[in-house]
VMD Tcl script that builds the backbone (N, CA, C; Angstrom):
set m [mol new atoms 426]
animate dup $m
set s [atomselect $m all]
$s set {name element resname resid chain x y z} {
  {N N MET 1 A -1.393 -15.249 -6.272}
  {CA C MET 1 A -0.613 -15.067 -5.068}
  {C C MET 1 A 0.873 -14.821 -5.402}
  {N N LYS 2 A 1.350 -15.512 -6.433}
  {CA C LYS 2 A 2.750 -15.351 -6.845}
  {C C LYS 2 A 3.071 -13.888 -7.163}
  {N N GLU 3 A 2.127 -13.229 -7.854}
  {CA C GLU 3 A 2.350 -11.837 -8.260}
  {C C GLU 3 A 2.495 -10.932 -7.042}
  {N N GLU 4 A 1.714 -11.193 -6.013}
  {CA C GLU 4 A 1.784 -10.377 -4.801}
  {C C GLU 4 A 3.101 -10.622 -4.065}
  {N N LEU 5 A 3.514 -11.868 -3.967}
  {CA C LEU 5 A 4.770 -12.189 -3.288}
  {C C LEU 5 A 5.972 -11.609 -4.023}
  {N N TRP 6 A 5.887 -11.583 -5.337}
  {CA C TRP 6 A 6.976 -11.046 -6.150}
  {C C TRP 6 A 7.289 -9.604 -5.750}
  {N N LEU 7 A 6.243 -8.837 -5.410}
  {CA C LEU 7 A 6.440 -7.435 -5.018}
  {C C LEU 7 A 7.373 -7.300 -3.816}
  {N N LEU 8 A 7.287 -8.242 -2.886}
  {CA C LEU 8 A 8.076 -8.158 -1.656}
  {C C LEU 8 A 9.530 -8.584 -1.842}
  {N N LYS 9 A 9.805 -9.288 -2.931}
  {CA C LYS 9 A 11.171 -9.750 -3.233}
  {C C LYS 9 A 11.765 -10.576 -2.083}
  {N N LEU 10 A 10.938 -11.452 -1.518}
  {CA C LEU 10 A 11.418 -12.331 -0.453}
  {C C LEU 10 A 12.189 -13.485 -1.081}
  {N N PRO 11 A 13.255 -13.949 -0.438}
  {CA C PRO 11 A 14.047 -15.042 -1.012}
  {C C PRO 11 A 13.343 -16.395 -0.837}
  {N N GLY 12 A 13.742 -17.346 -1.684}
  {CA C GLY 12 A 13.289 -18.725 -1.531}
  {C C GLY 12 A 12.124 -19.101 -2.435}
  {N N SER 13 A 11.657 -20.336 -2.222}
  {CA C SER 13 A 10.530 -20.863 -2.995}
  {C C SER 13 A 9.241 -20.177 -2.554}
  {N N ILE 14 A 8.163 -20.437 -3.275}
  {CA C ILE 14 A 6.862 -19.856 -2.917}
  {C C ILE 14 A 6.495 -20.223 -1.482}
  {N N ASN 15 A 6.698 -21.487 -1.115}
  {CA C ASN 15 A 6.376 -21.913 0.253}
  {C C ASN 15 A 7.210 -21.173 1.288}
  {N N GLN 16 A 8.492 -20.988 1.008}
  {CA C GLN 16 A 9.361 -20.253 1.931}
  {C C GLN 16 A 8.941 -18.785 2.026}
  {N N GLN 17 A 8.560 -18.217 0.893}
  {CA C GLN 17 A 8.102 -16.830 0.882}
  {C C GLN 17 A 6.814 -16.677 1.688}
  {N N LEU 18 A 5.894 -17.633 1.537}
  {CA C LEU 18 A 4.642 -17.587 2.299}
  {C C LEU 18 A 4.898 -17.703 3.797}
  {N N LEU 19 A 5.837 -18.561 4.179}
  {CA C LEU 19 A 6.184 -18.695 5.598}
  {C C LEU 19 A 6.786 -17.393 6.136}
  {N N LYS 20 A 7.655 -16.765 5.336}
  {CA C LYS 20 A 8.262 -15.496 5.751}
  {C C LYS 20 A 7.194 -14.411 5.866}
  {N N LEU 21 A 6.271 -14.367 4.894}
  {CA C LEU 21 A 5.189 -13.386 4.931}
  {C C LEU 21 A 4.306 -13.618 6.151}
  {N N ASP 22 A 3.998 -14.862 6.427}
  {CA C ASP 22 A 3.192 -15.215 7.600}
  {C C ASP 22 A 3.865 -14.696 8.876}
  {N N LYS 23 A 5.164 -14.914 8.968}
  {CA C LYS 23 A 5.923 -14.452 10.137}
  {C C LYS 23 A 5.900 -12.923 10.230}
  {N N LEU 24 A 6.053 -12.241 9.094}
  {CA C LEU 24 A 6.015 -10.776 9.076}
  {C C LEU 24 A 4.650 -10.253 9.534}
  {N N ILE 25 A 3.590 -10.889 9.060}
  {CA C ILE 25 A 2.236 -10.459 9.424}
  {C C ILE 25 A 1.998 -10.652 10.920}
  {N N TYR 26 A 2.300 -11.845 11.419}
  {CA C TYR 26 A 1.994 -12.144 12.815}
  {C C TYR 26 A 2.953 -11.493 13.800}
  {N N SER 27 A 4.116 -11.072 13.338}
  {CA C SER 27 A 5.040 -10.386 14.239}
  {C C SER 27 A 4.871 -8.868 14.170}
  {N N SER 28 A 4.038 -8.404 13.249}
  {CA C SER 28 A 3.818 -6.973 13.113}
  {C C SER 28 A 3.104 -6.417 14.342}
  {N N GLU 29 A 3.554 -5.266 14.773}
  {CA C GLU 29 A 2.894 -4.571 15.884}
  {C C GLU 29 A 1.671 -3.813 15.387}
  {N N HIS 30 A 1.493 -3.770 14.081}
  {CA C HIS 30 A 0.440 -2.955 13.482}
  {C C HIS 30 A -0.509 -3.825 12.662}
  {N N ARG 31 A -1.442 -4.463 13.388}
  {CA C ARG 31 A -2.447 -5.311 12.745}
  {C C ARG 31 A -3.833 -4.856 13.184}
  {N N TYR 32 A -4.766 -4.923 12.246}
  {CA C TYR 32 A -6.141 -4.576 12.548}
  {C C TYR 32 A -7.038 -5.395 11.633}
  {N N SER 33 A -7.817 -6.280 12.199}
  {CA C SER 33 A -8.770 -7.085 11.448}
  {C C SER 33 A -8.072 -7.790 10.281}
  {N N THR 34 A -8.361 -7.387 9.050}
  {CA C THR 34 A -7.788 -8.042 7.868}
  {C C THR 34 A -6.559 -7.323 7.328}
  {N N MET 35 A -6.044 -6.352 8.075}
  {CA C MET 35 A -4.898 -5.565 7.604}
  {C C MET 35 A -3.705 -5.692 8.528}
  {N N SER 36 A -2.542 -5.571 7.928}
  {CA C SER 36 A -1.298 -5.559 8.679}
  {C C SER 36 A -0.321 -4.658 7.938}
  {N N ILE 37 A 0.523 -3.964 8.682}
  {CA C ILE 37 A 1.593 -3.182 8.067}
  {C C ILE 37 A 2.886 -3.930 8.373}
  {N N ILE 38 A 3.578 -4.332 7.317}
  {CA C ILE 38 A 4.810 -5.109 7.499}
  {C C ILE 38 A 5.997 -4.309 6.979}
  {N N GLU 39 A 7.181 -4.707 7.436}
  {CA C GLU 39 A 8.427 -4.054 7.004}
  {C C GLU 39 A 9.475 -5.147 6.782}
  {N N PRO 40 A 9.462 -5.765 5.561}
  {CA C PRO 40 A 10.415 -6.846 5.289}
  {C C PRO 40 A 11.864 -6.383 5.345}
  {N N GLU 41 A 12.115 -5.144 4.945}
  {CA C GLU 41 A 13.439 -4.540 5.031}
  {C C GLU 41 A 13.279 -3.159 5.644}
  {N N LYS 42 A 14.292 -2.718 6.350}
  {CA C LYS 42 A 14.246 -1.401 6.980}
  {C C LYS 42 A 13.898 -0.335 5.942}
  {N N GLY 43 A 12.870 0.440 6.242}
  {CA C GLY 43 A 12.474 1.517 5.344}
  {C C GLY 43 A 11.482 1.119 4.268}
  {N N GLN 44 A 11.170 -0.160 4.156}
  {CA C GLN 44 A 10.194 -0.636 3.174}
  {C C GLN 44 A 8.951 -1.096 3.912}
  {N N GLN 45 A 7.894 -0.305 3.840}
  {CA C GLN 45 A 6.662 -0.673 4.525}
  {C C GLN 45 A 5.589 -1.018 3.508}
  {N N TRP 46 A 4.813 -2.035 3.858}
  {CA C TRP 46 A 3.763 -2.535 2.981}
  {C C TRP 46 A 2.487 -2.728 3.778}
  {N N VAL 47 A 1.356 -2.456 3.144}
  {CA C VAL 47 A 0.062 -2.793 3.732}
  {C C VAL 47 A -0.354 -4.122 3.115}
  {N N VAL 48 A -0.690 -5.084 3.978}
  {CA C VAL 48 A -1.161 -6.383 3.521}
  {C C VAL 48 A -2.616 -6.515 3.953}
  {N N MET 49 A -3.483 -6.800 2.987}
  {CA C MET 49 A -4.896 -7.025 3.294}
  {C C MET 49 A -5.272 -8.429 2.863}
  {N N SER 50 A -6.011 -9.081 3.728}
  {CA C SER 50 A -6.463 -10.437 3.469}
  {C C SER 50 A -7.975 -10.444 3.379}
  {N N LYS 51 A -8.514 -11.459 2.718}
  {CA C LYS 51 A -9.966 -11.600 2.672}
  {C C LYS 51 A -10.491 -12.285 3.927}
  {N N VAL 52 A -9.587 -12.688 4.806}
  {CA C VAL 52 A -9.980 -13.296 6.087}
  {C C VAL 52 A -9.290 -12.540 7.211}
  {N N ILE 53 A -9.861 -12.592 8.385}
  {CA C ILE 53 A -9.250 -11.942 9.545}
  {C C ILE 53 A -8.005 -12.725 9.919}
  {N N PHE 54 A -6.892 -12.031 10.154}
  {CA C PHE 54 A -5.618 -12.687 10.409}
  {C C PHE 54 A -5.639 -13.602 11.628}
  {N N ASP 55 A -6.492 -13.343 12.588}
  {CA C ASP 55 A -6.503 -14.160 13.797}
  {C C ASP 55 A -7.393 -15.394 13.686}
  {N N GLU 56 A -8.111 -15.565 12.580}
  {CA C GLU 56 A -8.949 -16.748 12.422}
  {C C GLU 56 A -8.063 -17.984 12.288}
  {N N ASN 57 A -8.474 -19.068 12.910}
  {CA C ASN 57 A -7.729 -20.321 12.806}
  {C C ASN 57 A -8.477 -21.261 11.879}
  {N N GLU 58 A -8.321 -21.047 10.607}
  {CA C GLU 58 A -8.976 -21.874 9.602}
  {C C GLU 58 A -7.922 -22.479 8.695}
  {N N ASP 59 A -8.318 -23.534 7.989}
  {CA C ASP 59 A -7.464 -24.092 6.951}
  {C C ASP 59 A -7.774 -23.358 5.659}
  {N N PHE 60 A -6.757 -22.884 4.990}
  {CA C PHE 60 A -6.964 -22.168 3.751}
  {C C PHE 60 A -6.279 -22.922 2.622}
  {N N GLU 61 A -7.071 -23.257 1.596}
  {CA C GLU 61 A -6.448 -23.871 0.434}
  {C C GLU 61 A -5.807 -22.787 -0.421}
  {N N GLU 62 A -6.461 -21.638 -0.500}
  {CA C GLU 62 A -5.897 -20.537 -1.272}
  {C C GLU 62 A -6.125 -19.250 -0.492}
  {N N LEU 63 A -5.067 -18.678 -0.006}
  {CA C LEU 63 A -5.149 -17.441 0.745}
  {C C LEU 63 A -5.045 -16.275 -0.222}
  {N N SER 64 A -6.010 -15.403 -0.183}
  {CA C SER 64 A -6.013 -14.266 -1.085}
  {C C SER 64 A -5.535 -13.032 -0.339}
  {N N LEU 65 A -4.381 -12.522 -0.747}
  {CA C LEU 65 A -3.795 -11.345 -0.132}
  {C C LEU 65 A -3.606 -10.250 -1.160}
  {N N ILE 66 A -3.705 -9.035 -0.696}
  {CA C ILE 66 A -3.397 -7.877 -1.513}
  {C C ILE 66 A -2.272 -7.138 -0.796}
  {N N ILE 67 A -1.216 -6.818 -1.521}
  {CA C ILE 67 A -0.051 -6.172 -0.930}
  {C C ILE 67 A 0.178 -4.846 -1.654}
  {N N CYS 68 A 0.303 -3.766 -0.871}
  {CA C CYS 68 A 0.484 -2.437 -1.460}
  {C C CYS 68 A 1.611 -1.712 -0.739}
  {N N PRO 69 A 2.608 -1.229 -1.475}
  {CA C PRO 69 A 3.670 -0.462 -0.833}
  {C C PRO 69 A 3.116 0.846 -0.257}
  {N N VAL 70 A 3.502 1.191 0.946}
  {CA C VAL 70 A 3.042 2.433 1.574}
  {C C VAL 70 A 3.441 3.635 0.712}
  {N N SER 71 A 4.595 3.546 0.066}
  {CA C SER 71 A 5.072 4.665 -0.766}
  {C C SER 71 A 4.149 4.950 -1.956}
  {N N ASP 72 A 3.316 3.978 -2.355}
  {CA C ASP 72 A 2.399 4.170 -3.482}
  {C C ASP 72 A 1.034 4.711 -3.059}
  {N N ILE 73 A 0.768 4.777 -1.759}
  {CA C ILE 73 A -0.531 5.239 -1.268}
  {C C ILE 73 A -0.621 6.748 -1.447}
  {N N ARG 74 A -1.693 7.176 -2.077}
  {CA C ARG 74 A -1.914 8.601 -2.291}
  {C C ARG 74 A -3.003 9.152 -1.374}
  {N N GLU 75 A -3.949 8.294 -0.991}
  {CA C GLU 75 A -5.050 8.755 -0.147}
  {C C GLU 75 A -5.752 7.545 0.457}
  {N N ILE 76 A -6.199 7.710 1.684}
  {CA C ILE 76 A -7.009 6.677 2.332}
  {C C ILE 76 A -8.407 7.257 2.465}
  {N N VAL 77 A -9.371 6.569 1.868}
  {CA C VAL 77 A -10.746 7.062 1.829}
  {C C VAL 77 A -11.688 6.001 2.372}
  {N N PHE 78 A -12.939 6.381 2.534}
  {CA C PHE 78 A -13.950 5.477 3.062}
  {C C PHE 78 A -14.014 4.167 2.272}
  {N N ALA 79 A -13.905 4.241 0.961}
  {CA C ALA 79 A -14.040 3.051 0.108}
  {C C ALA 79 A -12.799 2.175 0.094}
  {N N GLY 80 A -11.629 2.752 0.417}
  {CA C GLY 80 A -10.406 1.960 0.377}
  {C C GLY 80 A -9.158 2.828 0.283}
  {N N ILE 81 A -8.143 2.293 -0.374}
  {CA C ILE 81 A -6.854 2.963 -0.503}
  {C C ILE 81 A -6.665 3.384 -1.956}
  {N N ARG 82 A -6.453 4.676 -2.162}
  {CA C ARG 82 A -6.117 5.161 -3.510}
  {C C ARG 82 A -4.593 5.117 -3.631}
  {N N PHE 83 A -4.118 4.455 -4.679}
  {CA C PHE 83 A -2.682 4.291 -4.868}
  {C C PHE 83 A -2.332 4.382 -6.341}
  {N N ILE 84 A -1.048 4.552 -6.612}
  {CA C ILE 84 A -0.589 4.511 -8.000}
  {C C ILE 84 A 0.073 3.156 -8.233}
  {N N ASP 85 A -0.111 2.621 -9.427}
  {CA C ASP 85 A 0.508 1.331 -9.733}
  {C C ASP 85 A 1.806 1.541 -10.505}
  {N N TYR 86 A 2.422 0.454 -10.927}
  {CA C TYR 86 A 3.724 0.525 -11.599}
  {C C TYR 86 A 3.668 1.263 -12.936}
  {N N THR 87 A 2.466 1.476 -13.492}
  {CA C THR 87 A 2.328 2.231 -14.738}
  {C C THR 87 A 1.919 3.684 -14.469}
  {N N ASN 88 A 1.928 4.079 -13.200}
  {CA C ASN 88 A 1.557 5.428 -12.753}
  {C C ASN 88 A 0.068 5.728 -12.882}
  {N N ASN 89 A -0.755 4.687 -12.998}
  {CA C ASN 89 A -2.207 4.860 -13.017}
  {C C ASN 89 A -2.724 4.873 -11.594}
  {N N LYS 90 A -3.749 5.681 -11.349}
  {CA C LYS 90 A -4.380 5.707 -10.031}
  {C C LYS 90 A -5.417 4.591 -9.949}
  {N N ASN 91 A -5.419 3.892 -8.817}
  {CA C ASN 91 A -6.341 2.786 -8.597}
  {C C ASN 91 A -6.950 2.899 -7.215}
  {N N LEU 92 A -8.034 2.155 -7.003}
  {CA C LEU 92 A -8.655 2.076 -5.686}
  {C C LEU 92 A -8.608 0.632 -5.219}
  {N N LEU 93 A -7.972 0.423 -4.099}
  {CA C LEU 93 A -7.913 -0.887 -3.467}
  {C C LEU 93 A -9.023 -0.903 -2.413}
  {N N ARG 94 A -10.083 -1.645 -2.681}
  {CA C ARG 94 A -11.248 -1.648 -1.785}
  {C C ARG 94 A -10.968 -2.431 -0.515}
  {N N TRP 95 A -11.550 -1.965 0.588}
  {CA C TRP 95 A -11.403 -2.672 1.862}
  {C C TRP 95 A -11.947 -4.079 1.742}
  {N N GLN 96 A -11.271 -5.003 2.388}
  {CA C GLN 96 A -11.705 -6.397 2.416}
  {C C GLN 96 A -12.555 -6.579 3.681}
  {N N THR 97 A -13.861 -6.368 3.550}
  {CA C THR 97 A -14.732 -6.467 4.717}
  {C C THR 97 A -15.068 -7.923 5.005}
  {N N LYS 98 A -15.551 -8.164 6.218}
  {CA C LYS 98 A -15.909 -9.529 6.621}
  {C C LYS 98 A -16.971 -10.090 5.693}
  {N N ARG 99 A -16.859 -11.368 5.422}
  {CA C ARG 99 A -17.789 -12.024 4.513}
  {C C ARG 99 A -19.208 -12.086 5.056}
  {N N ASP 100 A -19.351 -12.137 6.366}
  {CA C ASP 100 A -20.659 -12.388 6.956}
  {C C ASP 100 A -21.428 -11.124 7.351}
  {N N ILE 101 A -20.968 -9.958 6.948}
  {CA C ILE 101 A -21.687 -8.727 7.282}
  {C C ILE 101 A -22.875 -8.574 6.335}
  {N N GLU 102 A -24.059 -8.610 6.906}
  {CA C GLU 102 A -25.264 -8.436 6.100}
  {C C GLU 102 A -25.873 -7.065 6.334}
  {N N ASP 103 A -25.603 -6.480 7.475}
  {CA C ASP 103 A -26.143 -5.182 7.842}
  {C C ASP 103 A -25.301 -4.079 7.205}
  {N N GLU 104 A -25.930 -3.249 6.387}
  {CA C GLU 104 A -25.206 -2.192 5.683}
  {C C GLU 104 A -24.558 -1.209 6.654}
  {N N GLU 105 A -25.233 -0.938 7.760}
  {CA C GLU 105 A -24.687 -0.017 8.753}
  {C C GLU 105 A -23.393 -0.562 9.365}
  {N N GLN 106 A -23.363 -1.860 9.623}
  {CA C GLN 106 A -22.152 -2.495 10.155}
  {C C GLN 106 A -21.011 -2.403 9.150}
  {N N GLU 107 A -21.334 -2.628 7.887}
  {CA C GLU 107 A -20.300 -2.571 6.851}
  {C C GLU 107 A -19.735 -1.161 6.725}
  {N N VAL 108 A -20.602 -0.159 6.787}
  {CA C VAL 108 A -20.157 1.234 6.729}
  {C C VAL 108 A -19.230 1.530 7.906}
  {N N GLU 109 A -19.609 1.078 9.093}
  {CA C GLU 109 A -18.792 1.304 10.289}
  {C C GLU 109 A -17.438 0.610 10.162}
  {N N GLU 110 A -17.431 -0.618 9.636}
  {CA C GLU 110 A -16.176 -1.347 9.474}
  {C C GLU 110 A -15.248 -0.622 8.497}
  {N N LYS 111 A -15.782 -0.136 7.379}
  {CA C LYS 111 A -14.963 0.588 6.411}
  {C C LYS 111 A -14.404 1.871 7.019}
  {N N ARG 112 A -15.227 2.575 7.775}
  {CA C ARG 112 A -14.768 3.798 8.432}
  {C C ARG 112 A -13.633 3.475 9.405}
  {N N ASN 113 A -13.783 2.385 10.162}
  {CA C ASN 113 A -12.743 1.975 11.107}
  {C C ASN 113 A -11.449 1.601 10.394}
  {N N PHE 114 A -11.552 0.892 9.263}
  {CA C PHE 114 A -10.365 0.545 8.478}
  {C C PHE 114 A -9.621 1.818 8.079}
  {N N ALA 115 A -10.355 2.773 7.497}
  {CA C ALA 115 A -9.743 4.005 7.002}
  {C C ALA 115 A -9.084 4.776 8.138}
  {N N GLU 116 A -9.783 4.929 9.250}
  {CA C GLU 116 A -9.230 5.674 10.383}
  {C C GLU 116 A -8.000 4.985 10.959}
  {N N TRP 117 A -8.086 3.654 11.144}
  {CA C TRP 117 A -6.957 2.920 11.728}
  {C C TRP 117 A -5.731 3.032 10.828}
  {N N LEU 118 A -5.893 2.770 9.538}
  {CA C LEU 118 A -4.741 2.768 8.643}
  {C C LEU 118 A -4.123 4.168 8.545}
  {N N HIS 119 A -4.946 5.176 8.404}
  {CA C HIS 119 A -4.418 6.543 8.303}
  {C C HIS 119 A -3.641 6.924 9.565}
  {N N GLN 120 A -4.225 6.712 10.728}
  {CA C GLN 120 A -3.565 7.087 11.985}
  {C C GLN 120 A -2.288 6.276 12.207}
  {N N THR 121 A -2.340 4.990 11.899}
  {CA C THR 121 A -1.173 4.136 12.102}
  {C C THR 121 A -0.042 4.529 11.165}
  {N N LEU 122 A -0.353 4.806 9.903}
  {CA C LEU 122 A 0.690 5.221 8.957}
  {C C LEU 122 A 1.263 6.583 9.329}
  {N N LEU 123 A 0.452 7.467 9.875}
  {CA C LEU 123 A 0.982 8.746 10.355}
  {C C LEU 123 A 2.016 8.513 11.458}
  {N N GLU 124 A 1.779 7.493 12.291}
  {CA C GLU 124 A 2.699 7.179 13.391}
  {C C GLU 124 A 3.972 6.482 12.926}
  {N N VAL 125 A 3.845 5.526 11.993}
  {CA C VAL 125 A 4.980 4.645 11.696}
  {C C VAL 125 A 5.720 4.954 10.402}
  {N N SER 126 A 5.157 5.773 9.533}
  {CA C SER 126 A 5.795 6.012 8.238}
  {C C SER 126 A 6.109 7.501 8.051}
  {N N GLY 127 A 7.390 7.817 8.065}
  {CA C GLY 127 A 7.818 9.196 7.835}
  {C C GLY 127 A 7.399 9.702 6.464}
  {N N ASP 128 A 7.493 8.855 5.440}
  {CA C ASP 128 A 7.099 9.250 4.088}
  {C C ASP 128 A 5.612 9.574 4.025}
  {N N TYR 129 A 4.811 8.704 4.626}
  {CA C TYR 129 A 3.358 8.927 4.624}
  {C C TYR 129 A 3.035 10.201 5.404}
  {N N ARG 130 A 3.657 10.348 6.556}
  {CA C ARG 130 A 3.416 11.521 7.404}
  {C C ARG 130 A 3.763 12.806 6.646}
  {N N GLN 131 A 4.890 12.795 5.938}
  {CA C GLN 131 A 5.313 13.970 5.185}
  {C C GLN 131 A 4.324 14.295 4.073}
  {N N GLN 132 A 3.808 13.265 3.430}
  {CA C GLN 132 A 2.867 13.452 2.325}
  {C C GLN 132 A 1.494 13.913 2.793}
  {N N HIS 133 A 1.096 13.530 4.008}
  {CA C HIS 133 A -0.286 13.744 4.449}
  {C C HIS 133 A -0.438 14.671 5.646}
  {N N THR 134 A 0.598 15.426 5.980}
  {CA C THR 134 A 0.492 16.403 7.043}
  {C C THR 134 A 0.334 17.779 6.405}
  {N N PRO 135 A -0.715 18.509 6.781}
  {CA C PRO 135 A -0.877 19.861 6.210}
  {C C PRO 135 A 0.377 20.710 6.481}
  {N N PRO 136 A 0.686 21.639 5.583}
  {CA C PRO 136 A 1.921 22.435 5.687}
  {C C PRO 136 A 2.053 23.236 6.989}
  {N N ASN 137 A 0.944 23.605 7.617}
  {CA C ASN 137 A 1.028 24.427 8.820}
  {C C ASN 137 A 1.190 23.603 10.094}
  {N N LEU 138 A 1.243 22.284 9.979}
  {CA C LEU 138 A 1.427 21.425 11.139}
  {C C LEU 138 A 2.826 20.829 11.140}
  {N N PRO 139 A 3.367 20.513 12.329}
  {CA C PRO 139 A 4.696 19.884 12.372}
  {C C PRO 139 A 4.680 18.511 11.715}
  {N N LYS 140 A 5.739 18.171 10.975}
  {CA C LYS 140 A 5.805 16.897 10.270}
  {C C LYS 140 A 6.384 15.772 11.108}
  {N N SER 141 A 6.922 16.078 12.263}
  {CA C SER 141 A 7.438 15.019 13.126}
  {C C SER 141 A 6.621 14.978 14.402}
  {N N LEU 142 A 6.552 13.777 14.960}
  {CA C LEU 142 A 5.776 13.600 16.190}
  {C C LEU 142 A 6.611 13.839 17.403}
}
mol reanalyze $m
mol bondsrecalc $m
mol representation Tube
mol addrep $m
């Protein structure tokens, strides 16, 4: 968890950083199931994925989060998010689907919904993403 928080460069102790991250997630206007798009500083957008649905009211001893800068996203696909890491290697960040999905058809639908929601939302809220993922013959601004 420390490694993920380090990426955001939030001030304070680990506990203070977790509280700030919690506030960013729950105050975000862009949340869907286990994903949230946060903006700790103006112009810095991050996708946060959790292994649990953000609205669940459970006690967590260890919260597992994955944090990815929007600027590193190269493609959103059915399987997850293709991004480049700090060494310029391409990676796939797999969708964090619900733990209790046993039906393969439901899981496929959930992954499709994740991909569609994230792509459409980033087109709306991120100028960098929109510029990177808008075909040349279409307008780049909404």
